[in-house]
N, C-alpha and C positions, 0 to 999 in steps of 0.2 A: 462635868456639867454642874456638879453641886458645889464646886469650889472647896471641897474637903478632900484631902489626901487620905488614903487608906480606909475610905468608907466601904468601898467594894473592891475586890481584887480581880485582876485580869491575869489569866494564865496563858503561857505560850502554847499550852496544849488545849485544843478545843474540847468542849464537853465536860468541863469541870463543874459548871453549875448544873446540879442534878435535881434541885428542888426549886420551888417558887420562893423568892426572897422579897420581902416588903421593906421599903424605905419610906418613912413618914416625911411628908412635905408639909410641915406645919400641922395644923389640927384637922384639916379638911380633905387632904389628898395623900395618895401614896404613889410612889414610883415602884413598879413591880418588875423584878428581873426574872424572866422565865428561862428555863433550860435552853442552851444553845443546841443546834441540831445539825449545823452545816458539815464540817469536816471531822466531827467527833468520831474517834475510833472506839465506839462502844458496841457491845453486843446487840443483836437484833431485838432481843426482848426489851432492852432498855430503850431503844429507839421507838418501839411500839408503845411503851409506857409514856414516853415524851409526846408522841402523837396524840395519845388519849388526853394527857395532862394539858398540853399546850392548846391543842385543837378545841377541847372542851372549854378551856378558860377563855380563849379569845372569841369563841362563838356564843357562849352562854352566860358569861359573867355580867349581870345587870349593871353593876357599878363601874364597869370598864368604859372609860371615856374615849380612849384611842390607843393605838399601838404604834410604837416606834420599832421598826424592823432594822436591825443592824446587819449590814452586809459589808464584806471586804470589797473595796472598789476594784481590786484586781481580779475578783472572782464573783461578780454579782449575778443575781437571779438564777441561782441553781434551781434544779427541780424542786428541792425542799423549800426554797424561798417562795417559789411560785405556788406551792401547796399552801403555805401559810397565808399568802395573799388570797387564795381561793377560799380559805376558811373565813376570811374577813368579808368576802363579797356579800353574803346574805345577812351579815350581822348589823349593818347600818352604822358601823363604827368608822371613824376616820383612821387613816394610817399615814405614816410618814417614814420614809426610808432614809437612813443615814448610811452613806457610802464611806465607810471608815478607811483609814490608811491612805487617804487621798494624797498625802505628801509623798507617797512612794511612786506616784505616777507623774509623768511630765504634765505640764499645764494643758497641752494639746490632747494627750491621752485621757486626762481627767475630764475635760470638757466633752470629748466624744463619748466617754462612758456615761456621763451624766445624761446626755441627750438620748442615748440608746436605752438606758434604764428608765428614764421618764416615759418614753414612748411605749415600751413594753408593759411597764407597771400600770400605766393608765389604760391600756387595752384590757388588762386583767381586772383592775379596780378603778373605775373613773373617779377622779378627784384626789387620788393618792398624790402626795407630794414627795419630792426626792431632793436630796442635797448632798454635797460633798462635805466630809468631816475629817478632821485630823486632831487627835488628842496631843500629838507632838508639837504642832505649831498653833493650836487653838482655832484653826479654820472651822467655821460653821457652828461654833458654840452658841452664838446669839440666835442664829436661825433655829437651832435645835430647841433652845429654851422657848422661843416663840411658838414652836409647834406644840410643846407641852402646855404652854399657856392657852393656846387655841383649844386644845382638848378640854382643859379645865373650864374655859368659858362656855364651850358647847354643852358640857355636862351640867353646869350651874346656870346656864342661860345668861351669864353676866356679859355686859357690853365690853367691847374692846376699847382700848385707850382712844379717846377722841370721838367715840360714838355717843 
């Protein structure tokens, strides 16, 4: 999404990000990478710490404009994903779901997954947006960047293009 290779690393083993990582987006904003929580094979004490760290960050961080929730399209909306969405419910923050690895699903399966996740996610957090994404073929990059821009506009109250 940044157009820069090797800025952030992705591991084949979930749970490698264990701290909050900040990436400057110019002078006025940051993209913040929070620890993953899905399939990570980490001890229960580490998971509890992540709950505290991530839950507190998304619920209480005053400068947080929005949250991009990254889910594997083949395994979306796990109980942990739903818990993250619940943390956001009372925060007043926008959220956007990236269903990654969309290239690993057939077009029909991806479409069905997108519809199912949109319905369930909106039941949990009205107004949440959901999209398919693939880093392998670039699917959804523009839509994800627009979600980030929407968050930034909402935080700064800047008008959208054409407004």
